[in-house]
VMD Tcl script that builds the backbone (N, CA, C; Angstrom):
set m [mol new atoms 528]
animate dup $m
set s [atomselect $m all]
$s set {name element resname resid chain x y z} {
  {N N MET 1 A 9.681 8.406 27.327}
  {CA C MET 1 A 10.383 8.428 26.067}
  {C C MET 1 A 9.385 8.636 24.941}
  {N N SER 2 A 9.692 9.504 24.015}
  {CA C SER 2 A 8.822 9.802 22.889}
  {C C SER 2 A 9.115 8.859 21.734}
  {N N ASN 3 A 8.081 8.557 20.957}
  {CA C ASN 3 A 8.302 7.745 19.775}
  {C C ASN 3 A 8.263 8.625 18.524}
  {N N PHE 4 A 8.622 9.909 18.653}
  {CA C PHE 4 A 8.641 10.843 17.535}
  {C C PHE 4 A 9.769 10.488 16.575}
  {N N VAL 5 A 9.447 10.429 15.320}
  {CA C VAL 5 A 10.442 10.200 14.270}
  {C C VAL 5 A 10.121 11.114 13.105}
  {N N GLU 6 A 11.052 11.218 12.180}
  {CA C GLU 6 A 10.764 11.943 10.954}
  {C C GLU 6 A 9.655 11.210 10.217}
  {N N MET 7 A 9.011 11.912 9.299}
  {CA C MET 7 A 7.934 11.292 8.530}
  {C C MET 7 A 8.486 10.062 7.812}
  {N N LEU 8 A 7.870 8.907 8.045}
  {CA C LEU 8 A 8.320 7.664 7.435}
  {C C LEU 8 A 7.753 7.481 6.034}
  {N N TYR 9 A 6.592 8.054 5.809}
  {CA C TYR 9 A 5.878 7.903 4.547}
  {C C TYR 9 A 5.399 9.290 4.112}
  {N N GLU 10 A 4.945 9.401 2.877}
  {CA C GLU 10 A 4.330 10.639 2.427}
  {C C GLU 10 A 3.011 10.821 3.165}
  {N N ILE 11 A 2.588 12.054 3.355}
  {CA C ILE 11 A 1.406 12.347 4.158}
  {C C ILE 11 A 0.133 11.712 3.597}
  {N N ASP 12 A 0.067 11.489 2.295}
  {CA C ASP 12 A -1.150 10.939 1.699}
  {C C ASP 12 A -1.077 9.431 1.476}
  {N N GLU 13 A -0.043 8.787 1.956}
  {CA C GLU 13 A 0.095 7.346 1.768}
  {C C GLU 13 A -0.633 6.571 2.854}
  {N N TYR 14 A -0.928 5.316 2.534}
  {CA C TYR 14 A -1.345 4.355 3.545}
  {C C TYR 14 A -0.652 3.044 3.224}
  {N N GLU 15 A -0.530 2.182 4.240}
  {CA C GLU 15 A 0.303 0.996 4.091}
  {C C GLU 15 A -0.387 -0.205 4.731}
  {N N LEU 16 A -0.136 -1.390 4.175}
  {CA C LEU 16 A -0.678 -2.629 4.724}
  {C C LEU 16 A -0.230 -2.838 6.161}
  {N N ALA 17 A -1.120 -3.346 6.984}
  {CA C ALA 17 A -0.813 -3.571 8.397}
  {C C ALA 17 A 0.385 -4.497 8.580}
  {N N ALA 18 A 0.468 -5.570 7.805}
  {CA C ALA 18 A 1.557 -6.532 7.972}
  {C C ALA 18 A 2.920 -5.872 7.774}
  {N N THR 19 A 3.004 -4.968 6.807}
  {CA C THR 19 A 4.267 -4.279 6.531}
  {C C THR 19 A 4.651 -3.377 7.696}
  {N N VAL 20 A 3.703 -2.574 8.162}
  {CA C VAL 20 A 3.960 -1.627 9.253}
  {C C VAL 20 A 4.311 -2.364 10.536}
  {N N GLU 21 A 3.534 -3.391 10.865}
  {CA C GLU 21 A 3.751 -4.110 12.114}
  {C C GLU 21 A 5.061 -4.893 12.088}
  {N N ALA 22 A 5.467 -5.391 10.925}
  {CA C ALA 22 A 6.756 -6.090 10.823}
  {C C ALA 22 A 7.910 -5.121 11.060}
  {N N GLN 23 A 7.726 -3.872 10.638}
  {CA C GLN 23 A 8.766 -2.862 10.822}
  {C C GLN 23 A 8.654 -2.149 12.168}
  {N N LYS 24 A 7.604 -2.459 12.919}
  {CA C LYS 24 A 7.342 -1.858 14.238}
  {C C LYS 24 A 7.237 -0.329 14.152}
  {N N ASN 25 A 6.534 0.159 13.125}
  {CA C ASN 25 A 6.369 1.594 12.921}
  {C C ASN 25 A 5.057 2.147 13.459}
  {N N GLN 26 A 4.166 1.297 13.944}
  {CA C GLN 26 A 2.871 1.786 14.398}
  {C C GLN 26 A 3.028 2.766 15.561}
  {N N GLY 27 A 2.225 3.818 15.516}
  {CA C GLY 27 A 2.247 4.807 16.586}
  {C C GLY 27 A 3.286 5.896 16.437}
  {N N HIS 28 A 4.147 5.807 15.471}
  {CA C HIS 28 A 5.175 6.837 15.309}
  {C C HIS 28 A 4.536 8.165 14.932}
  {N N GLU 29 A 5.140 9.232 15.418}
  {CA C GLU 29 A 4.637 10.566 15.124}
  {C C GLU 29 A 5.595 11.295 14.210}
  {N N GLY 30 A 5.026 12.225 13.468}
  {CA C GLY 30 A 5.807 13.079 12.587}
  {C C GLY 30 A 5.191 14.458 12.572}
  {N N VAL 31 A 5.867 15.378 11.946}
  {CA C VAL 31 A 5.368 16.750 11.840}
  {C C VAL 31 A 5.707 17.266 10.452}
  {N N TYR 32 A 4.789 18.011 9.874}
  {CA C TYR 32 A 5.064 18.650 8.586}
  {C C TYR 32 A 4.466 20.049 8.602}
  {N N VAL 33 A 4.942 20.884 7.715}
  {CA C VAL 33 A 4.403 22.232 7.599}
  {C C VAL 33 A 3.182 22.160 6.699}
  {N N ASP 34 A 2.081 22.734 7.147}
  {CA C ASP 34 A 0.816 22.708 6.418}
  {C C ASP 34 A 0.987 23.343 5.040}
  {N N HIS 35 A 0.854 22.515 4.001}
  {CA C HIS 35 A 0.982 23.003 2.630}
  {C C HIS 35 A 0.109 22.176 1.698}
  {N N ASP 36 A -0.066 22.662 0.505}
  {CA C ASP 36 A -0.838 21.975 -0.520}
  {C C ASP 36 A 0.071 20.936 -1.165}
  {N N ILE 37 A -0.188 19.642 -0.942}
  {CA C ILE 37 A 0.732 18.617 -1.446}
  {C C ILE 37 A 0.669 18.472 -2.955}
  {N N THR 38 A -0.404 18.947 -3.581}
  {CA C THR 38 A -0.468 18.870 -5.043}
  {C C THR 38 A 0.404 19.948 -5.685}
  {N N THR 39 A 0.609 21.045 -4.995}
  {CA C THR 39 A 1.477 22.137 -5.440}
  {C C THR 39 A 2.323 22.541 -4.244}
  {N N PRO 40 A 3.403 21.812 -3.961}
  {CA C PRO 40 A 4.170 22.003 -2.716}
  {C C PRO 40 A 4.662 23.419 -2.441}
  {N N VAL 41 A 4.765 24.261 -3.449}
  {CA C VAL 41 A 5.236 25.623 -3.180}
  {C C VAL 41 A 4.131 26.481 -2.554}
  {N N LEU 42 A 2.878 26.022 -2.636}
  {CA C LEU 42 A 1.782 26.771 -2.034}
  {C C LEU 42 A 1.637 26.387 -0.567}
  {N N ILE 43 A 1.838 27.332 0.301}
  {CA C ILE 43 A 1.710 27.102 1.737}
  {C C ILE 43 A 0.274 27.411 2.139}
  {N N ASP 44 A -0.357 26.520 2.903}
  {CA C ASP 44 A -1.703 26.791 3.392}
  {C C ASP 44 A -1.604 27.715 4.600}
  {N N SER 45 A -1.427 27.160 5.775}
  {CA C SER 45 A -1.331 28.008 6.969}
  {C C SER 45 A 0.112 28.200 7.425}
  {N N ALA 46 A 1.018 27.367 6.938}
  {CA C ALA 46 A 2.430 27.356 7.332}
  {C C ALA 46 A 2.618 26.947 8.793}
  {N N ARG 47 A 1.573 26.432 9.432}
  {CA C ARG 47 A 1.690 25.939 10.807}
  {C C ARG 47 A 2.121 24.477 10.795}
  {N N ASN 48 A 2.701 24.042 11.896}
  {CA C ASN 48 A 3.068 22.638 12.026}
  {C C ASN 48 A 1.825 21.786 12.218}
  {N N VAL 49 A 1.830 20.623 11.566}
  {CA C VAL 49 A 0.760 19.644 11.708}
  {C C VAL 49 A 1.400 18.372 12.254}
  {N N TRP 50 A 0.945 17.940 13.425}
  {CA C TRP 50 A 1.452 16.716 14.046}
  {C C TRP 50 A 0.563 15.556 13.633}
  {N N VAL 51 A 1.194 14.467 13.221}
  {CA C VAL 51 A 0.446 13.292 12.768}
  {C C VAL 51 A 0.956 12.041 13.475}
  {N N ARG 52 A 0.097 11.032 13.554}
  {CA C ARG 52 A 0.470 9.744 14.167}
  {C C ARG 52 A 0.089 8.633 13.192}
  {N N TRP 53 A 0.957 7.637 13.047}
  {CA C TRP 53 A 0.766 6.500 12.157}
  {C C TRP 53 A -0.124 5.494 12.871}
  {N N VAL 54 A -1.383 5.361 12.436}
  {CA C VAL 54 A -2.376 4.519 13.110}
  {C C VAL 54 A -3.049 3.586 12.113}
  {N N LYS 55 A -3.728 2.577 12.639}
  {CA C LYS 55 A -4.404 1.578 11.809}
  {C C LYS 55 A -5.908 1.825 11.789}
  {N N ASN 56 A -6.480 1.797 10.602}
  {CA C ASN 56 A -7.933 1.878 10.458}
  {C C ASN 56 A -8.519 0.536 10.880}
  {N N ALA 57 A -9.244 0.522 11.993}
  {CA C ALA 57 A -9.894 -0.693 12.502}
  {C C ALA 57 A -11.409 -0.505 12.529}
  {N N SER 58 A -11.931 0.285 11.575}
  {CA C SER 58 A -13.354 0.636 11.579}
  {C C SER 58 A -14.247 -0.372 10.875}
  {N N GLY 59 A -13.656 -1.244 10.049}
  {CA C GLY 59 A -14.465 -2.175 9.280}
  {C C GLY 59 A -14.849 -1.625 7.919}
  {N N GLY 60 A -14.495 -0.397 7.631}
  {CA C GLY 60 A -14.775 0.240 6.340}
  {C C GLY 60 A -13.743 1.319 6.088}
  {N N ALA 61 A -13.900 2.048 4.999}
  {CA C ALA 61 A -12.965 3.126 4.684}
  {C C ALA 61 A -13.188 4.309 5.620}
  {N N LEU 62 A -12.102 4.940 6.052}
  {CA C LEU 62 A -12.172 6.177 6.836}
  {C C LEU 62 A -11.908 7.334 5.882}
  {N N LEU 63 A -12.857 8.241 5.791}
  {CA C LEU 63 A -12.783 9.338 4.834}
  {C C LEU 63 A -12.051 10.544 5.406}
  {N N PRO 64 A -11.444 11.364 4.539}
  {CA C PRO 64 A -10.777 12.579 5.015}
  {C C PRO 64 A -11.733 13.465 5.818}
  {N N GLY 65 A -11.225 14.005 6.932}
  {CA C GLY 65 A -12.027 14.888 7.775}
  {C C GLY 65 A -12.818 14.195 8.867}
  {N N VAL 66 A -12.808 12.867 8.892}
  {CA C VAL 66 A -13.559 12.117 9.902}
  {C C VAL 66 A -12.771 12.086 11.213}
  {N N VAL 67 A -13.465 12.378 12.304}
  {CA C VAL 67 A -12.861 12.331 13.640}
  {C C VAL 67 A -12.772 10.874 14.074}
  {N N CYS 68 A -11.639 10.498 14.690}
  {CA C CYS 68 A -11.396 9.113 15.101}
  {C C CYS 68 A -11.306 8.975 16.615}
  {N N LYS 69 A -11.620 7.771 17.084}
  {CA C LYS 69 A -11.448 7.392 18.490}
  {C C LYS 69 A -10.520 6.184 18.532}
  {N N ALA 70 A -9.933 5.937 19.689}
  {CA C ALA 70 A -9.091 4.747 19.860}
  {C C ALA 70 A -9.974 3.522 19.996}
  {N N VAL 71 A -9.496 2.402 19.459}
  {CA C VAL 71 A -10.189 1.126 19.585}
  {C C VAL 71 A -9.461 0.336 20.655}
  {N N LEU 72 A -10.166 -0.080 21.670}
  {CA C LEU 72 A -9.542 -0.790 22.777}
  {C C LEU 72 A -9.418 -2.268 22.442}
  {N N THR 73 A -8.286 -2.609 21.810}
  {CA C THR 73 A -8.051 -3.995 21.416}
  {C C THR 73 A -7.140 -4.700 22.411}
  {N N SER 74 A -6.027 -4.081 22.725}
  {CA C SER 74 A -5.114 -4.613 23.741}
  {C C SER 74 A -4.287 -3.444 24.255}
  {N N ALA 75 A -3.700 -3.596 25.388}
  {CA C ALA 75 A -2.914 -2.505 25.984}
  {C C ALA 75 A -1.778 -2.063 25.078}
  {N N ALA 76 A -1.223 -2.986 24.331}
  {CA C ALA 76 A -0.073 -2.648 23.497}
  {C C ALA 76 A -0.444 -1.880 22.236}
  {N N THR 77 A -1.650 -2.057 21.731}
  {CA C THR 77 A -1.980 -1.463 20.433}
  {C C THR 77 A -3.172 -0.519 20.451}
  {N N SER 78 A -3.869 -0.379 21.550}
  {CA C SER 78 A -5.136 0.358 21.546}
  {C C SER 78 A -5.021 1.777 21.020}
  {N N LYS 79 A -3.939 2.466 21.327}
  {CA C LYS 79 A -3.855 3.843 20.873}
  {C C LYS 79 A -3.415 3.954 19.419}
  {N N TYR 80 A -3.118 2.832 18.792}
  {CA C TYR 80 A -2.710 2.853 17.391}
  {C C TYR 80 A -3.782 2.308 16.459}
  {N N HIS 81 A -4.908 1.846 16.992}
  {CA C HIS 81 A -6.030 1.359 16.191}
  {C C HIS 81 A -7.167 2.344 16.379}
  {N N VAL 82 A -7.774 2.801 15.259}
  {CA C VAL 82 A -8.813 3.819 15.352}
  {C C VAL 82 A -10.072 3.414 14.604}
  {N N ASP 83 A -11.163 4.053 15.014}
  {CA C ASP 83 A -12.481 3.846 14.435}
  {C C ASP 83 A -13.168 5.214 14.387}
  {N N VAL 84 A -14.340 5.280 13.806}
  {CA C VAL 84 A -15.106 6.523 13.730}
  {C C VAL 84 A -15.545 6.942 15.131}
  {N N CYS 85 A -15.337 8.197 15.464}
  {CA C CYS 85 A -15.670 8.747 16.780}
  {C C CYS 85 A -17.135 9.183 16.810}
  {N N GLY 86 A -17.796 8.910 17.903}
  {CA C GLY 86 A -19.165 9.370 18.117}
  {C C GLY 86 A -19.201 10.474 19.154}
  {N N ALA 87 A -20.385 10.982 19.423}
  {CA C ALA 87 A -20.543 12.110 20.346}
  {C C ALA 87 A -20.118 11.773 21.771}
  {N N SER 88 A -20.191 10.508 22.167}
  {CA C SER 88 A -19.835 10.137 23.537}
  {C C SER 88 A -18.444 9.501 23.622}
  {N N ASP 89 A -17.664 9.619 22.553}
  {CA C ASP 89 A -16.311 9.061 22.516}
  {C C ASP 89 A -15.272 10.172 22.635}
  {N N LYS 90 A -14.124 9.817 23.168}
  {CA C LYS 90 A -13.014 10.769 23.282}
  {C C LYS 90 A -12.229 10.779 21.968}
  {N N PRO 91 A -12.149 11.926 21.285}
  {CA C PRO 91 A -11.429 11.962 20.005}
  {C C PRO 91 A -9.919 11.866 20.190}
  {N N VAL 92 A -9.262 11.147 19.257}
  {CA C VAL 92 A -7.801 11.044 19.290}
  {C C VAL 92 A -7.152 11.648 18.046}
  {N N GLY 93 A -7.958 12.069 17.063}
  {CA C GLY 93 A -7.402 12.679 15.865}
  {C C GLY 93 A -8.408 12.723 14.734}
  {N N VAL 94 A -7.919 13.174 13.563}
  {CA C VAL 94 A -8.749 13.345 12.377}
  {C C VAL 94 A -8.024 12.751 11.176}
  {N N VAL 95 A -8.761 12.037 10.321}
  {CA C VAL 95 A -8.179 11.524 9.081}
  {C C VAL 95 A -7.717 12.728 8.268}
  {N N ASN 96 A -6.446 12.756 7.889}
  {CA C ASN 96 A -5.916 13.953 7.227}
  {C C ASN 96 A -6.547 14.166 5.860}
  {N N ARG 97 A -6.629 15.418 5.490}
  {CA C ARG 97 A -7.344 15.847 4.283}
  {C C ARG 97 A -6.654 15.463 2.990}
  {N N HIS 98 A -5.431 14.962 3.059}
  {CA C HIS 98 A -4.675 14.662 1.855}
  {C C HIS 98 A -4.973 13.296 1.254}
  {N N HIS 99 A -5.786 12.484 1.922}
  {CA C HIS 99 A -6.145 11.180 1.357}
  {C C HIS 99 A -7.192 11.355 0.270}
  {N N LEU 100 A -7.239 10.415 -0.643}
  {CA C LEU 100 A -8.227 10.455 -1.710}
  {C C LEU 100 A -9.637 10.411 -1.126}
  {N N ALA 101 A -10.607 10.859 -1.897}
  {CA C ALA 101 A -11.997 10.900 -1.438}
  {C C ALA 101 A -12.507 9.522 -1.015}
  {N N ALA 102 A -11.961 8.461 -1.602}
  {CA C ALA 102 A -12.374 7.099 -1.231}
  {C C ALA 102 A -11.923 6.726 0.175}
  {N N GLY 103 A -10.975 7.458 0.735}
  {CA C GLY 103 A -10.536 7.242 2.102}
  {C C GLY 103 A -9.475 6.179 2.267}
  {N N VAL 104 A -9.218 5.852 3.524}
  {CA C VAL 104 A -8.214 4.857 3.901}
  {C C VAL 104 A -8.919 3.521 4.091}
  {N N PRO 105 A -8.530 2.481 3.353}
  {CA C PRO 105 A -9.184 1.179 3.489}
  {C C PRO 105 A -9.018 0.585 4.892}
  {N N ASP 106 A -9.987 -0.228 5.295}
  {CA C ASP 106 A -9.924 -0.917 6.580}
  {C C ASP 106 A -8.669 -1.782 6.639}
  {N N GLY 107 A -8.011 -1.781 7.810}
  {CA C GLY 107 A -6.830 -2.614 8.021}
  {C C GLY 107 A -5.525 -1.972 7.601}
  {N N TYR 108 A -5.569 -0.780 7.025}
  {CA C TYR 108 A -4.356 -0.086 6.587}
  {C C TYR 108 A -3.941 0.970 7.605}
  {N N TYR 109 A -2.637 1.233 7.656}
  {CA C TYR 109 A -2.096 2.301 8.489}
  {C C TYR 109 A -2.060 3.597 7.683}
  {N N PHE 110 A -2.220 4.721 8.380}
  {CA C PHE 110 A -2.208 6.034 7.737}
  {C C PHE 110 A -1.832 7.082 8.768}
  {N N TYR 111 A -1.486 8.289 8.280}
  {CA C TYR 111 A -1.195 9.398 9.175}
  {C C TYR 111 A -2.488 10.099 9.564}
  {N N MET 112 A -2.778 10.092 10.860}
  {CA C MET 112 A -3.927 10.779 11.430}
  {C C MET 112 A -3.431 12.076 12.062}
  {N N VAL 113 A -4.100 13.185 11.782}
  {CA C VAL 113 A -3.721 14.469 12.379}
  {C C VAL 113 A -4.111 14.456 13.852}
  {N N VAL 114 A -3.146 14.764 14.730}
  {CA C VAL 114 A -3.428 14.823 16.165}
  {C C VAL 114 A -3.317 16.242 16.720}
  {N N GLU 115 A -2.659 17.129 15.971}
  {CA C GLU 115 A -2.573 18.526 16.406}
  {C C GLU 115 A -2.264 19.408 15.208}
  {N N GLY 116 A -2.965 20.529 15.130}
  {CA C GLY 116 A -2.698 21.504 14.078}
  {C C GLY 116 A -3.886 21.697 13.161}
  {N N PRO 117 A -3.698 22.463 12.084}
  {CA C PRO 117 A -4.799 22.742 11.174}
  {C C PRO 117 A -5.136 21.543 10.298}
  {N N THR 118 A -6.412 21.330 10.081}
  {CA C THR 118 A -6.889 20.254 9.210}
  {C C THR 118 A -8.322 20.567 8.824}
  {N N GLU 119 A -8.914 19.714 8.031}
  {CA C GLU 119 A -10.313 19.875 7.661}
  {C C GLU 119 A -11.152 18.865 8.410}
  {N N VAL 120 A -12.329 19.315 8.860}
  {CA C VAL 120 A -13.288 18.461 9.545}
  {C C VAL 120 A -14.648 18.643 8.870}
  {N N ILE 121 A -15.612 17.808 9.230}
  {CA C ILE 121 A -16.932 17.831 8.605}
  {C C ILE 121 A -17.983 18.218 9.631}
  {N N ASP 122 A -18.793 19.234 9.302}
  {CA C ASP 122 A -19.860 19.677 10.191}
  {C C ASP 122 A -20.972 18.622 10.250}
  {N N SER 123 A -21.577 18.474 11.422}
  {CA C SER 123 A -22.607 17.455 11.645}
  {C C SER 123 A -23.987 17.854 11.137}
  {N N GLY 124 A -24.129 19.062 10.654}
  {CA C GLY 124 A -25.435 19.518 10.189}
  {C C GLY 124 A -25.936 20.717 10.951}
  {N N SER 125 A -25.193 21.118 11.970}
  {CA C SER 125 A -25.627 22.218 12.825}
  {C C SER 125 A -25.006 23.553 12.449}
  {N N ALA 126 A -23.967 23.557 11.634}
  {CA C ALA 126 A -23.191 24.745 11.255}
  {C C ALA 126 A -22.439 25.308 12.466}
  {N N VAL 127 A -21.229 25.778 12.231}
  {CA C VAL 127 A -20.409 26.362 13.281}
  {C C VAL 127 A -19.891 27.719 12.821}
  {N N SER 128 A -19.538 28.547 13.775}
  {CA C SER 128 A -18.972 29.866 13.479}
  {C C SER 128 A -17.469 29.834 13.691}
  {N N ALA 129 A -16.764 30.698 12.979}
  {CA C ALA 129 A -15.322 30.820 13.177}
  {C C ALA 129 A -15.061 31.168 14.639}
  {N N GLY 130 A -14.108 30.476 15.245}
  {CA C GLY 130 A -13.770 30.715 16.641}
  {C C GLY 130 A -14.496 29.824 17.620}
  {N N ASP 131 A -15.526 29.086 17.156}
  {CA C ASP 131 A -16.243 28.169 18.043}
  {C C ASP 131 A -15.334 27.033 18.487}
  {N N THR 132 A -15.479 26.609 19.735}
  {CA C THR 132 A -14.854 25.374 20.181}
  {C C THR 132 A -15.699 24.252 19.599}
  {N N ILE 133 A -15.040 23.259 19.006}
  {CA C ILE 133 A -15.769 22.152 18.391}
  {C C ILE 133 A -15.489 20.855 19.131}
  {N N ALA 134 A -16.448 19.941 19.034}
  {CA C ALA 134 A -16.337 18.636 19.683}
  {C C ALA 134 A -16.829 17.567 18.721}
  {N N ALA 135 A -16.485 16.331 19.020}
  {CA C ALA 135 A -16.955 15.212 18.216}
  {C C ALA 135 A -18.474 15.120 18.319}
  {N N ALA 136 A -19.097 14.821 17.194}
  {CA C ALA 136 A -20.543 14.600 17.137}
  {C C ALA 136 A -20.747 13.187 16.593}
  {N N ALA 137 A -21.925 12.882 16.142}
  {CA C ALA 137 A -22.214 11.549 15.616}
  {C C ALA 137 A -21.447 11.285 14.325}
  {N N SER 138 A -21.122 10.038 14.094}
  {CA C SER 138 A -20.549 9.562 12.833}
  {C C SER 138 A -19.257 10.239 12.390}
  {N N GLY 139 A -18.428 10.681 13.341}
  {CA C GLY 139 A -17.140 11.262 12.994}
  {C C GLY 139 A -17.193 12.705 12.553}
  {N N ASP 140 A -18.358 13.323 12.641}
  {CA C ASP 140 A -18.507 14.741 12.306}
  {C C ASP 140 A -18.249 15.574 13.556}
  {N N VAL 141 A -18.328 16.917 13.413}
  {CA C VAL 141 A -18.130 17.818 14.546}
  {C C VAL 141 A -19.301 18.780 14.678}
  {N N ALA 142 A -19.426 19.346 15.866}
  {CA C ALA 142 A -20.442 20.360 16.157}
  {C C ALA 142 A -19.852 21.327 17.173}
  {N N THR 143 A -20.516 22.455 17.364}
  {CA C THR 143 A -20.084 23.399 18.393}
  {C C THR 143 A -20.134 22.693 19.739}
  {N N ALA 144 A -19.085 22.831 20.521}
  {CA C ALA 144 A -18.978 22.142 21.809}
  {C C ALA 144 A -19.889 22.769 22.845}
  {N N ALA 145 A -20.328 21.933 23.768}
  {CA C ALA 145 A -21.104 22.416 24.910}
  {C C ALA 145 A -20.155 23.133 25.863}
  {N N SER 146 A -20.705 23.930 26.713}
  {CA C SER 146 A -19.905 24.630 27.716}
  {C C SER 146 A -20.241 24.025 29.062}
  {N N PRO 147 A -19.344 23.851 29.976}
  {CA C PRO 147 A -17.911 24.148 29.940}
  {C C PRO 147 A -17.150 23.121 29.106}
  {N N PRO 148 A -15.866 23.382 28.846}
  {CA C PRO 148 A -15.055 22.455 28.051}
  {C C PRO 148 A -14.999 21.063 28.685}
  {N N THR 149 A -14.917 20.053 27.806}
  {CA C THR 149 A -14.822 18.664 28.268}
  {C C THR 149 A -13.697 17.959 27.517}
  {N N GLU 150 A -13.455 16.706 27.899}
  {CA C GLU 150 A -12.432 15.906 27.228}
  {C C GLU 150 A -12.827 15.545 25.802}
  {N N PHE 151 A -14.083 15.802 25.437}
  {CA C PHE 151 A -14.552 15.493 24.093}
  {C C PHE 151 A -14.318 16.637 23.113}
  {N N ASP 152 A -13.861 17.789 23.612}
  {CA C ASP 152 A -13.573 18.922 22.733}
  {C C ASP 152 A -12.400 18.571 21.823}
  {N N LEU 153 A -12.497 19.009 20.585}
  {CA C LEU 153 A -11.524 18.659 19.561}
  {C C LEU 153 A -10.580 19.809 19.245}
  {N N GLY 154 A -11.103 21.033 19.250}
  {CA C GLY 154 A -10.279 22.182 18.891}
  {C C GLY 154 A -11.137 23.400 18.608}
  {N N THR 155 A -10.685 24.223 17.653}
  {CA C THR 155 A -11.341 25.489 17.340}
  {C C THR 155 A -11.581 25.607 15.839}
  {N N ALA 156 A -12.768 26.068 15.467}
  {CA C ALA 156 A -13.069 26.313 14.053}
  {C C ALA 156 A -12.259 27.519 13.584}
  {N N LEU 157 A -11.505 27.360 12.509}
  {CA C LEU 157 A -10.716 28.459 11.957}
  {C C LEU 157 A -11.530 29.295 10.968}
  {N N GLU 158 A -12.650 28.747 10.555}
  {CA C GLU 158 A -13.557 29.446 9.648}
  {C C GLU 158 A -14.971 28.944 9.927}
  {N N ALA 159 A -15.961 29.641 9.423}
  {CA C ALA 159 A -17.342 29.197 9.578}
  {C C ALA 159 A -17.533 27.918 8.776}
  {N N GLY 160 A -18.326 27.009 9.322}
  {CA C GLY 160 A -18.631 25.757 8.634}
  {C C GLY 160 A -20.120 25.631 8.421}
  {N N ALA 161 A -20.537 25.557 7.166}
  {CA C ALA 161 A -21.955 25.385 6.851}
  {C C ALA 161 A -22.399 23.978 7.237}
  {N N ALA 162 A -23.690 23.794 7.374}
  {CA C ALA 162 A -24.249 22.489 7.730}
  {C C ALA 162 A -23.772 21.419 6.752}
  {N N ASN 163 A -23.212 20.333 7.291}
  {CA C ASN 163 A -22.732 19.167 6.541}
  {C C ASN 163 A -21.563 19.465 5.598}
  {N N ALA 164 A -20.904 20.589 5.767}
  {CA C ALA 164 A -19.784 20.964 4.896}
  {C C ALA 164 A -18.445 20.731 5.592}
  {N N THR 165 A -17.392 20.650 4.788}
  {CA C THR 165 A -16.032 20.542 5.288}
  {C C THR 165 A -15.503 21.943 5.554}
  {N N PHE 166 A -14.788 22.121 6.671}
  {CA C PHE 166 A -14.212 23.430 6.989}
  {C C PHE 166 A -12.892 23.243 7.732}
  {N N GLN 167 A -12.110 24.328 7.800}
  {CA C GLN 167 A -10.815 24.314 8.459}
  {C C GLN 167 A -10.967 24.475 9.969}
  {N N ALA 168 A -10.215 23.659 10.699}
  {CA C ALA 168 A -10.205 23.750 12.163}
  {C C ALA 168 A -8.787 23.493 12.659}
  {N N SER 169 A -8.488 23.973 13.836}
  {CA C SER 169 A -7.235 23.670 14.497}
  {C C SER 169 A -7.567 22.693 15.616}
  {N N ILE 170 A -6.979 21.488 15.556}
  {CA C ILE 170 A -7.311 20.489 16.563}
  {C C ILE 170 A -6.130 20.252 17.502}
  {N N ASN 171 A -6.437 19.688 18.677}
  {CA C ASN 171 A -5.401 19.335 19.625}
  {C C ASN 171 A -5.830 18.079 20.378}
  {N N CYS 172 A -5.348 16.939 19.890}
  {CA C CYS 172 A -5.667 15.646 20.503}
  {C C CYS 172 A -4.413 14.903 20.936}
  {N N ARG 173 A -3.275 15.556 20.957}
  {CA C ARG 173 A -2.022 14.832 21.241}
  {C C ARG 173 A -2.029 14.155 22.590}
  {N N GLY 174 A -2.706 14.711 23.552}
  {CA C GLY 174 A -2.729 14.109 24.888}
  {C C GLY 174 A -3.875 13.148 25.101}
  {N N ASN 175 A -4.689 12.903 24.082}
  {CA C ASN 175 A -5.895 12.097 24.246}
  {C C ASN 175 A -5.696 10.614 24.016}
  {N N SER 176 A -4.543 10.186 23.535}
  {CA C SER 176 A -4.411 8.762 23.238}
  {C C SER 176 A -3.663 8.038 24.329}
}
mol reanalyze $m
mol bondsrecalc $m
mol representation Tube
mol addrep $m
């Protein structure tokens, strides 16, 4: 059985854990058409973006574009609690680009992108358009090693300069 529901909150919102957990909304998925939320008539890629309502369990703010991993807290909640993903961790999604630069505060729920176009941050190595990307240190991404592994995140949609934010298409829906 799927826990897919319509978007419960705006894509750039975050909510206190107590509120979400009382309503039993953690882990719910939604989908929206990729667009500029500041000017809704402007369509970015017009592709579907799948998101999951998860809790920041990193101990600090999670910034837009940061790759996340699941936090193994308990069987019931592990796939809904996330932290910064490292190079040896399996990615489960990316903090969506619509959050403020200050990021999502620790302990709050937010929509994490699990499939579709989003922005990610290069680890310092630079990537080319079309490269398969994987999680690197500190929630950044780098060109993936070959052959493909479970740590691969998706494909760079454009070239990404060293330490810069760039567009990528990710697919982590089956990773949580």
